[in-house]
A tleap script that builds the chain and sets N, CA, C and O, in Angstrom:
source leaprc.protein.ff14SB
mol = sequence {
  NMET GLU ALA LEU ALA LYS VAL VAL GLY VAL
  ASP VAL ASP ARG LEU ALA GLN MET LEU PRO
  PRO ALA GLY VAL GLY MET LYS ILE GLU PRO
  ILE ARG LEU CYS ALA ALA CYS TYR ALA GLN
  SER PRO CYS HIE LYS ILE GLU TRP GLN PHE
  LYS VAL THR GLN GLY CYS ALA SER HIE LYS
  LEU ARG LEU LEU SER GLU CYS PRO ASN CYS
  GLY ALA ARG PHE LYS VAL PRO ALA LEU TRP
  VAL ASP SER TRP CYS GLN ARG CYS PHE VAL
  THR PHE ALA GLU MET VAL LYS TRP GLN LYS
  VAL ILE GLN PRO ASN ALA THR SER CPRO
}
set mol.1.N position { 50.889 54.507 57.258 }
set mol.1.CA position { 50.624 54.333 55.843 }
set mol.1.C position { 51.943 54.109 55.097 }
set mol.1.O position { 52.010 53.315 54.159 }
set mol.2.N position { 52.990 54.822 55.526 }
set mol.2.CA position { 54.285 54.675 54.864 }
set mol.2.C position { 54.834 53.262 55.019 }
set mol.2.O position { 55.405 52.707 54.080 }
set mol.3.N position { 54.664 52.686 56.196 }
set mol.3.CA position { 55.145 51.320 56.427 }
set mol.3.C position { 54.400 50.325 55.535 }
set mol.3.O position { 55.013 49.426 54.959 }
set mol.4.N position { 53.089 50.484 55.421 }
set mol.4.CA position { 52.298 49.609 54.565 }
set mol.4.C position { 52.706 49.775 53.111 }
set mol.4.O position { 52.853 48.786 52.392 }
set mol.5.N position { 52.890 51.011 52.670 }
set mol.5.CA position { 53.311 51.275 51.293 }
set mol.5.C position { 54.634 50.586 50.987 }
set mol.5.O position { 54.820 50.036 49.901 }
set mol.6.N position { 55.535 50.619 51.935 }
set mol.6.CA position { 56.842 49.982 51.748 }
set mol.6.C position { 56.695 48.463 51.636 }
set mol.6.O position { 57.328 47.835 50.787 }
set mol.7.N position { 55.862 47.882 52.491 }
set mol.7.CA position { 55.656 46.429 52.483 }
set mol.7.C position { 55.040 45.958 51.170 }
set mol.7.O position { 55.473 44.954 50.605 }
set mol.8.N position { 54.033 46.677 50.685 }
set mol.8.CA position { 53.347 46.249 49.460 }
set mol.8.C position { 53.997 46.782 48.192 }
set mol.8.O position { 53.599 46.412 47.088 }
set mol.9.N position { 54.995 47.651 48.342 }
set mol.9.CA position { 55.724 48.154 47.179 }
set mol.9.C position { 54.935 49.123 46.325 }
set mol.9.O position { 55.051 49.124 45.099 }
set mol.10.N position { 54.128 49.953 46.982 }
set mol.10.CA position { 53.305 50.941 46.277 }
set mol.10.C position { 53.596 52.310 46.873 }
set mol.10.O position { 53.775 52.440 48.084 }
set mol.11.N position { 53.643 53.322 46.030 }
set mol.11.CA position { 53.846 54.694 46.483 }
set mol.11.C position { 52.750 55.075 47.485 }
set mol.11.O position { 51.600 54.667 47.326 }
set mol.12.N position { 53.097 55.849 48.506 }
set mol.12.CA position { 52.144 56.244 49.552 }
set mol.12.C position { 50.927 56.945 48.960 }
set mol.12.O position { 49.799 56.648 49.352 }
set mol.13.N position { 51.132 57.869 48.025 }
set mol.13.CA position { 50.002 58.586 47.422 }
set mol.13.C position { 49.086 57.634 46.660 }
set mol.13.O position { 47.863 57.754 46.731 }
set mol.14.N position { 49.675 56.696 45.936 }
set mol.14.CA position { 48.875 55.729 45.177 }
set mol.14.C position { 48.104 54.821 46.134 }
set mol.14.O position { 46.941 54.503 45.888 }
set mol.15.N position { 48.741 54.410 47.209 }
set mol.15.CA position { 48.078 53.574 48.204 }
set mol.15.C position { 46.888 54.305 48.817 }
set mol.15.O position { 45.831 53.706 49.015 }
set mol.16.N position { 47.046 55.574 49.114 }
set mol.16.CA position { 45.948 56.374 49.679 }
set mol.16.C position { 44.764 56.424 48.722 }
set mol.16.O position { 43.615 56.416 49.164 }
set mol.17.N position { 45.027 56.476 47.415 }
set mol.17.CA position { 43.958 56.497 46.417 }
set mol.17.C position { 43.232 55.158 46.352 }
set mol.17.O position { 42.063 55.100 45.971 }
set mol.18.N position { 43.915 54.098 46.717 }
set mol.18.CA position { 43.341 52.757 46.637 }
set mol.18.C position { 42.460 52.420 47.840 }
set mol.18.O position { 41.679 51.470 47.794 }
set mol.19.N position { 42.584 53.189 48.899 }
set mol.19.CA position { 41.822 52.934 50.119 }
set mol.19.C position { 40.570 53.807 50.174 }
set mol.19.O position { 40.527 54.865 49.546 }
set mol.20.N position { 39.557 53.377 50.913 }
set mol.20.CA position { 38.352 54.205 51.027 }
set mol.20.C position { 38.652 55.493 51.779 }
set mol.20.O position { 39.568 55.535 52.600 }
set mol.21.N position { 37.884 56.549 51.504 }
set mol.21.CA position { 38.057 57.805 52.239 }
set mol.21.C position { 37.830 57.583 53.738 }
set mol.21.O position { 37.122 56.658 54.136 }
set mol.22.N position { 38.427 58.422 54.545 }
set mol.22.CA position { 38.268 58.325 56.000 }
set mol.22.C position { 36.791 58.372 56.373 }
set mol.22.O position { 36.048 59.222 55.882 }
set mol.23.N position { 36.374 57.469 57.230 }
set mol.23.CA position { 34.997 57.448 57.704 }
set mol.23.C position { 34.019 56.704 56.814 }
set mol.23.O position { 32.844 56.588 57.163 }
set mol.24.N position { 34.468 56.200 55.677 }
set mol.24.CA position { 33.579 55.476 54.765 }
set mol.24.C position { 33.779 53.977 54.975 }
set mol.24.O position { 34.876 53.459 54.768 }
set mol.25.N position { 32.725 53.288 55.382 }
set mol.25.CA position { 32.805 51.850 55.615 }
set mol.25.C position { 32.751 51.058 54.325 }
set mol.25.O position { 32.267 51.531 53.297 }
set mol.26.N position { 33.255 49.853 54.405 }
set mol.26.CA position { 33.284 48.962 53.243 }
set mol.26.C position { 32.389 47.751 53.480 }
set mol.26.O position { 32.210 47.301 54.612 }
set mol.27.N position { 31.832 47.236 52.391 }
set mol.27.CA position { 31.109 45.963 52.410 }
set mol.27.C position { 31.999 44.980 51.667 }
set mol.27.O position { 32.111 45.044 50.443 }
set mol.28.N position { 32.619 44.088 52.385 }
set mol.28.CA position { 33.485 43.110 51.739 }
set mol.28.C position { 32.646 42.097 50.965 }
set mol.28.O position { 33.013 41.686 49.865 }
set mol.29.N position { 31.534 41.704 51.540 }
set mol.29.CA position { 30.613 40.791 50.875 }
set mol.29.C position { 29.216 41.356 50.977 }
set mol.29.O position { 28.896 41.967 51.997 }
set mol.30.N position { 28.391 41.194 50.011 }
set mol.30.CA position { 28.684 40.517 48.759 }
set mol.30.C position { 29.507 41.405 47.833 }
set mol.30.O position { 29.513 42.629 47.965 }
set mol.31.N position { 30.195 40.772 46.901 }
set mol.31.CA position { 30.898 41.508 45.855 }
set mol.31.C position { 29.827 42.183 45.011 }
set mol.31.O position { 28.872 41.537 44.581 }
set mol.32.N position { 29.984 43.493 44.771 }
set mol.32.CA position { 28.999 44.235 43.970 }
set mol.32.C position { 29.694 44.809 42.741 }
set mol.32.O position { 30.884 45.125 42.779 }
set mol.33.N position { 28.944 44.940 41.659 }
set mol.33.CA position { 29.536 45.459 40.435 }
set mol.33.C position { 28.506 46.118 39.541 }
set mol.33.O position { 27.302 45.893 39.668 }
set mol.34.N position { 29.009 46.935 38.636 }
set mol.34.CA position { 28.191 47.480 37.549 }
set mol.34.C position { 28.552 46.664 36.319 }
set mol.34.O position { 29.683 46.733 35.837 }
set mol.35.N position { 27.614 45.902 35.816 }
set mol.35.CA position { 27.876 45.050 34.656 }
set mol.35.C position { 28.251 45.880 33.435 }
set mol.35.O position { 29.059 45.444 32.615 }
set mol.36.N position { 27.670 47.077 33.305 }
set mol.36.CA position { 27.993 47.943 32.165 }
set mol.36.C position { 29.458 48.369 32.218 }
set mol.36.O position { 30.147 48.348 31.198 }
set mol.37.N position { 29.935 48.752 33.395 }
set mol.37.CA position { 31.353 49.120 33.550 }
set mol.37.C position { 32.246 47.926 33.270 }
set mol.37.O position { 33.225 48.023 32.531 }
set mol.38.N position { 31.894 46.801 33.869 }
set mol.38.CA position { 32.745 45.627 33.731 }
set mol.38.C position { 32.786 45.132 32.293 }
set mol.38.O position { 33.815 44.624 31.849 }
set mol.39.N position { 31.683 45.271 31.552 }
set mol.39.CA position { 31.673 44.875 30.143 }
set mol.39.C position { 32.604 45.768 29.320 }
set mol.39.O position { 33.194 45.319 28.338 }
set mol.40.N position { 32.732 47.035 29.728 }
set mol.40.CA position { 33.619 47.969 29.023 }
set mol.40.C position { 35.074 47.763 29.398 }
set mol.40.O position { 35.956 47.813 28.540 }
set mol.41.N position { 35.326 47.530 30.679 }
set mol.41.CA position { 36.692 47.395 31.185 }
set mol.41.C position { 36.665 46.501 32.421 }
set mol.41.O position { 36.132 46.907 33.454 }
set mol.42.N position { 37.224 45.299 32.343 }
set mol.42.CA position { 37.155 44.361 33.467 }
set mol.42.C position { 38.047 44.766 34.636 }
set mol.42.O position { 39.096 44.169 34.882 }
set mol.43.N position { 37.597 45.798 35.346 }
set mol.43.CA position { 38.347 46.325 36.482 }
set mol.43.C position { 37.360 46.615 37.611 }
set mol.43.O position { 36.424 47.396 37.438 }
set mol.44.N position { 37.573 45.989 38.757 }
set mol.44.CA position { 36.669 46.197 39.882 }
set mol.44.C position { 36.969 47.542 40.539 }
set mol.44.O position { 38.126 47.850 40.825 }
set mol.45.N position { 35.943 48.334 40.774 }
set mol.45.CA position { 36.113 49.659 41.376 }
set mol.45.C position { 35.842 49.579 42.878 }
set mol.45.O position { 34.810 49.064 43.308 }
set mol.46.N position { 36.770 50.087 43.654 }
set mol.46.CA position { 36.654 50.024 45.114 }
set mol.46.C position { 35.372 50.693 45.612 }
set mol.46.O position { 34.781 50.241 46.593 }
set mol.47.N position { 34.940 51.760 44.947 }
set mol.47.CA position { 33.743 52.464 45.418 }
set mol.47.C position { 32.490 51.597 45.339 }
set mol.47.O position { 31.502 51.900 46.008 }
set mol.48.N position { 32.498 50.538 44.548 }
set mol.48.CA position { 31.353 49.627 44.501 }
set mol.48.C position { 31.161 48.918 45.835 }
set mol.48.O position { 30.057 48.469 46.141 }
set mol.49.N position { 32.210 48.814 46.623 }
set mol.49.CA position { 32.130 48.123 47.908 }
set mol.49.C position { 31.896 49.072 49.087 }
set mol.49.O position { 31.755 48.615 50.221 }
set mol.50.N position { 31.854 50.389 48.838 }
set mol.50.CA position { 31.554 51.330 49.919 }
set mol.50.C position { 30.121 51.082 50.384 }
set mol.50.O position { 29.228 50.884 49.562 }
set mol.51.N position { 29.900 51.092 51.692 }
set mol.51.CA position { 28.556 50.870 52.235 }
set mol.51.C position { 27.546 51.878 51.710 }
set mol.51.O position { 26.375 51.544 51.528 }
set mol.52.N position { 27.985 53.105 51.467 }
set mol.52.CA position { 27.063 54.157 51.043 }
set mol.52.C position { 26.765 54.137 49.544 }
set mol.52.O position { 25.849 54.825 49.095 }
set mol.53.N position { 27.510 53.371 48.773 }
set mol.53.CA position { 27.316 53.340 47.320 }
set mol.53.C position { 26.181 52.396 46.959 }
set mol.53.O position { 26.196 51.223 47.333 }
set mol.54.N position { 25.206 52.905 46.238 }
set mol.54.CA position { 24.073 52.098 45.801 }
set mol.54.C position { 24.101 51.808 44.307 }
set mol.54.O position { 23.483 50.851 43.840 }
set mol.55.N position { 24.826 52.645 43.557 }
set mol.55.CA position { 24.818 52.471 42.112 }
set mol.55.C position { 26.065 53.008 41.456 }
set mol.55.O position { 26.957 53.543 42.114 }
set mol.56.N position { 26.111 52.857 40.158 }
set mol.56.CA position { 27.233 53.307 39.348 }
set mol.56.C position { 27.020 54.763 38.949 }
set mol.56.O position { 26.008 55.108 38.339 }
set mol.57.N position { 27.977 55.607 39.296 }
set mol.57.CA position { 27.880 57.028 38.964 }
set mol.57.C position { 27.999 57.254 37.461 }
set mol.57.O position { 27.432 58.216 36.942 }
set mol.58.N position { 28.718 56.395 36.754 }
set mol.58.CA position { 28.907 56.555 35.305 }
set mol.58.C position { 27.667 56.185 34.507 }
set mol.58.O position { 27.286 56.905 33.584 }
set mol.59.N position { 27.036 55.073 34.851 }
set mol.59.CA position { 25.909 54.563 34.067 }
set mol.59.C position { 24.544 54.806 34.706 }
set mol.59.O position { 23.510 54.548 34.090 }
set mol.60.N position { 24.544 55.306 35.948 }
set mol.60.CA position { 23.287 55.565 36.668 }
set mol.60.C position { 22.455 54.290 36.800 }
set mol.60.O position { 21.237 54.301 36.622 }
set mol.61.N position { 23.145 53.189 37.117 }
set mol.61.CA position { 22.496 51.894 37.286 }
set mol.61.C position { 22.798 51.342 38.674 }
set mol.61.O position { 23.877 51.573 39.220 }
set mol.62.N position { 21.836 50.608 39.245 }
set mol.62.CA position { 22.060 49.952 40.537 }
set mol.62.C position { 23.121 48.869 40.368 }
set mol.62.O position { 23.230 48.246 39.312 }
set mol.63.N position { 23.890 48.659 41.414 }
set mol.63.CA position { 24.914 47.623 41.387 }
set mol.63.C position { 24.274 46.248 41.538 }
set mol.63.O position { 23.229 46.100 42.172 }
set mol.64.N position { 24.911 45.256 40.952 }
set mol.64.CA position { 24.469 43.868 41.081 }
set mol.64.C position { 25.344 43.163 42.110 }
set mol.64.O position { 26.549 43.408 42.168 }
set mol.65.N position { 24.758 42.302 42.914 }
set mol.65.CA position { 25.539 41.513 43.868 }
set mol.65.C position { 25.436 40.021 43.556 }
set mol.65.O position { 26.076 39.190 44.201 }
set mol.66.N position { 24.632 39.707 42.571 }
set mol.66.CA position { 24.492 38.317 42.136 }
set mol.66.C position { 24.068 38.303 40.679 }
set mol.66.O position { 23.584 39.306 40.154 }
set mol.67.N position { 24.252 37.176 40.037 }
set mol.67.CA position { 23.843 37.039 38.641 }
set mol.67.C position { 22.322 37.174 38.568 }
set mol.67.O position { 21.608 36.443 39.254 }
set mol.68.N position { 21.824 38.088 37.755 }
set mol.68.CA position { 20.376 38.263 37.670 }
set mol.68.C position { 19.674 37.103 36.967 }
set mol.68.O position { 18.451 36.987 37.036 }
set mol.69.N position { 20.431 36.254 36.296 }
set mol.69.CA position { 19.845 35.119 35.598 }
set mol.69.C position { 19.677 33.902 36.512 }
set mol.69.O position { 18.613 33.284 36.538 }
set mol.70.N position { 20.733 33.561 37.264 }
set mol.70.CA position { 20.681 32.335 38.074 }
set mol.70.C position { 20.780 32.571 39.576 }
set mol.70.O position { 20.559 31.645 40.356 }
set mol.71.N position { 21.108 33.795 40.000 }
set mol.71.CA position { 21.183 34.108 41.421 }
set mol.71.C position { 22.504 33.781 42.095 }
set mol.71.O position { 22.628 33.947 43.308 }
set mol.72.N position { 23.494 33.321 41.340 }
set mol.72.CA position { 24.801 33.006 41.936 }
set mol.72.C position { 25.487 34.290 42.385 }
set mol.72.O position { 25.519 35.274 41.646 }
set mol.73.N position { 26.037 34.277 43.601 }
set mol.73.CA position { 26.805 35.424 44.093 }
set mol.73.C position { 28.086 35.533 43.279 }
set mol.73.O position { 28.655 34.524 42.864 }
set mol.74.N position { 28.533 36.760 43.055 }
set mol.74.CA position { 29.769 36.959 42.309 }
set mol.74.C position { 30.961 36.556 43.158 }
set mol.74.O position { 30.997 36.801 44.364 }
set mol.75.N position { 31.925 35.940 42.514 }
set mol.75.CA position { 33.159 35.546 43.186 }
set mol.75.C position { 34.107 36.735 43.204 }
set mol.75.O position { 33.803 37.785 42.637 }
set mol.76.N position { 35.245 36.574 43.847 }
set mol.76.CA position { 36.213 37.666 43.926 }
set mol.76.C position { 36.616 38.109 42.520 }
set mol.76.O position { 36.697 37.284 41.611 }
set mol.77.N position { 36.871 39.415 42.336 }
set mol.77.CA position { 37.162 39.953 41.004 }
set mol.77.C position { 38.269 39.240 40.238 }
set mol.77.O position { 38.217 39.190 39.009 }
set mol.78.N position { 39.259 38.694 40.914 }
set mol.78.CA position { 40.348 38.013 40.219 }
set mol.78.C position { 39.857 36.810 39.413 }
set mol.78.O position { 40.555 36.341 38.514 }
set mol.79.N position { 38.676 36.316 39.726 }
set mol.79.CA position { 38.141 35.150 39.027 }
set mol.79.C position { 37.232 35.526 37.856 }
set mol.79.O position { 36.603 34.650 37.263 }
set mol.80.N position { 37.155 36.807 37.518 }
set mol.80.CA position { 36.238 37.244 36.466 }
set mol.80.C position { 36.884 37.333 35.097 }
set mol.80.O position { 36.351 38.004 34.213 }
set mol.81.N position { 37.999 36.685 34.899 }
set mol.81.CA position { 38.723 36.818 33.640 }
set mol.81.C position { 37.894 36.406 32.435 }
set mol.81.O position { 38.176 36.844 31.320 }
set mol.82.N position { 36.887 35.581 32.633 }
set mol.82.CA position { 36.064 35.134 31.515 }
set mol.82.C position { 34.908 36.075 31.203 }
set mol.82.O position { 34.246 35.907 30.179 }
set mol.83.N position { 34.650 37.058 32.055 }
set mol.83.CA position { 33.597 38.065 31.851 }
set mol.83.C position { 32.193 37.486 31.804 }
set mol.83.O position { 31.332 37.983 31.078 }
set mol.84.N position { 31.964 36.431 32.583 }
set mol.84.CA position { 30.628 35.868 32.648 }
set mol.84.C position { 30.385 35.222 34.006 }
set mol.84.O position { 31.308 35.027 34.796 }
set mol.85.N position { 29.131 34.898 34.253 }
set mol.85.CA position { 28.758 34.211 35.485 }
set mol.85.C position { 29.414 32.835 35.492 }
set mol.85.O position { 29.376 32.114 34.496 }
set mol.86.N position { 30.008 32.483 36.610 }
set mol.86.CA position { 30.691 31.195 36.722 }
set mol.86.C position { 29.718 30.011 36.773 }
set mol.86.O position { 30.128 28.867 36.580 }
set mol.87.N position { 28.429 30.280 37.032 }
set mol.87.CA position { 27.455 29.194 37.095 }
set mol.87.C position { 26.695 29.021 35.777 }
set mol.87.O position { 26.627 27.912 35.247 }
set mol.88.N position { 26.121 30.113 35.240 }
set mol.88.CA position { 25.246 29.974 34.060 }
set mol.88.C position { 25.832 30.558 32.777 }
set mol.88.O position { 25.228 30.432 31.711 }
set mol.89.N position { 26.993 31.193 32.865 }
set mol.89.CA position { 27.731 31.725 31.718 }
set mol.89.C position { 27.084 32.921 31.017 }
set mol.89.O position { 27.455 33.247 29.890 }
set mol.90.N position { 26.119 33.579 31.672 }
set mol.90.CA position { 25.589 34.834 31.132 }
set mol.90.C position { 26.713 35.860 31.245 }
set mol.90.O position { 27.347 35.972 32.294 }
set mol.91.N position { 26.962 36.607 30.172 }
set mol.91.CA position { 28.055 37.581 30.191 }
set mol.91.C position { 27.659 38.831 30.973 }
set mol.91.O position { 26.477 39.123 31.155 }
set mol.92.N position { 28.671 39.556 31.427 }
set mol.92.CA position { 28.398 40.812 32.126 }
set mol.92.C position { 27.688 41.786 31.195 }
set mol.92.O position { 26.827 42.545 31.639 }
set mol.93.N position { 28.035 41.777 29.916 }
set mol.93.CA position { 27.370 42.658 28.954 }
set mol.93.C position { 25.873 42.351 28.884 }
set mol.93.O position { 25.061 43.268 28.760 }
set mol.94.N position { 25.500 41.071 28.961 }
set mol.94.CA position { 24.085 40.689 28.947 }
set mol.94.C position { 23.378 41.072 30.245 }
set mol.94.O position { 22.180 41.355 30.237 }
set mol.95.N position { 24.106 41.083 31.352 }
set mol.95.CA position { 23.503 41.408 32.650 }
set mol.95.C position { 23.038 42.854 32.735 }
set mol.95.O position { 22.189 43.184 33.563 }
set mol.96.N position { 23.581 43.711 31.893 }
set mol.96.CA position { 23.228 45.137 31.923 }
set mol.96.C position { 21.723 45.325 31.791 }
set mol.96.O position { 21.153 46.205 32.436 }
set mol.97.N position { 21.071 44.512 30.966 }
set mol.97.CA position { 19.622 44.676 30.752 }
set mol.97.C position { 18.815 44.451 32.027 }
set mol.97.O position { 17.667 44.887 32.114 }
set mol.98.N position { 19.403 43.771 33.022 }
set mol.98.CA position { 18.719 43.527 34.292 }
set mol.98.C position { 18.986 44.615 35.325 }
set mol.98.O position { 18.286 44.692 36.335 }
set mol.99.N position { 19.983 45.451 35.086 }
set mol.99.CA position { 20.294 46.501 36.064 }
set mol.99.C position { 19.222 47.573 36.037 }
set mol.99.O position { 18.787 48.006 34.969 }
set mol.100.N position { 18.801 47.998 37.217 }
set mol.100.CA position { 17.768 49.027 37.330 }
set mol.100.C position { 18.400 50.411 37.358 }
set mol.100.O position { 19.485 50.601 37.907 }
set mol.101.N position { 17.712 51.370 36.762 }
set mol.101.CA position { 18.154 52.763 36.786 }
set mol.101.C position { 17.983 53.293 38.202 }
set mol.101.O position { 16.987 53.000 38.864 }
set mol.102.N position { 18.947 54.066 38.661 }
set mol.102.CA position { 18.877 54.631 40.013 }
set mol.102.C position { 18.420 56.078 39.968 }
set mol.102.O position { 18.499 56.747 38.938 }
set mol.103.N position { 17.947 56.534 41.099 }
set mol.103.CA position { 17.532 57.926 41.241 }
set mol.103.C position { 18.768 58.790 41.455 }
set mol.103.O position { 19.770 58.295 41.972 }
set mol.104.N position { 18.732 60.070 41.074 }
set mol.104.CA position { 19.871 60.965 41.317 }
set mol.104.C position { 20.247 60.991 42.797 }
set mol.104.O position { 19.396 60.806 43.667 }
set mol.105.N position { 21.532 61.223 43.071 }
set mol.105.CA position { 22.094 61.318 44.422 }
set mol.105.C position { 22.144 59.988 45.163 }
set mol.105.O position { 22.383 59.977 46.370 }
set mol.106.N position { 21.929 58.882 44.488 }
set mol.106.CA position { 22.007 57.579 45.152 }
set mol.106.C position { 23.228 56.796 44.688 }
set mol.106.O position { 23.281 55.579 44.869 }
set mol.107.N position { 24.215 57.473 44.091 }
set mol.107.CA position { 25.347 56.762 43.515 }
set mol.107.C position { 26.590 56.746 44.366 }
set mol.107.O position { 27.365 55.793 44.285 }
set mol.108.N position { 26.816 57.753 45.176 }
set mol.108.CA position { 28.093 57.822 45.883 }
set mol.108.C position { 27.957 58.550 47.209 }
set mol.108.O position { 26.925 59.146 47.516 }
set mol.109.N position { 29.056 58.480 48.001 }
set mol.109.CA position { 29.026 59.131 49.314 }
set mol.109.C position { 28.868 60.620 49.233 }
set mol.109.O position { 28.827 61.294 50.262 }
savepdb mol mol.pdb
quit
């Protein structure tokens, strides 16, 4: 971990916080997000990609993996600077109305 931290120029403790907990698998694709979170702060949360994560712990909403309006898969987070679907231009704030409420204990590992 120290060698990686040195290569990427990040403190070891900070790097450890950026990685998934030991034993927790990741889903690289599809990109998943909470539109409510993203509308508030355009920052992708690593826990959205954990295999065990089904929803947003903050908003109690299921994660989206595609635009609920047109079905386009979300692109990598770096391309979300416009805060809308790249195909149909529905904003993330508008997508919130399509997110389903989740049951308790279905949000995190």
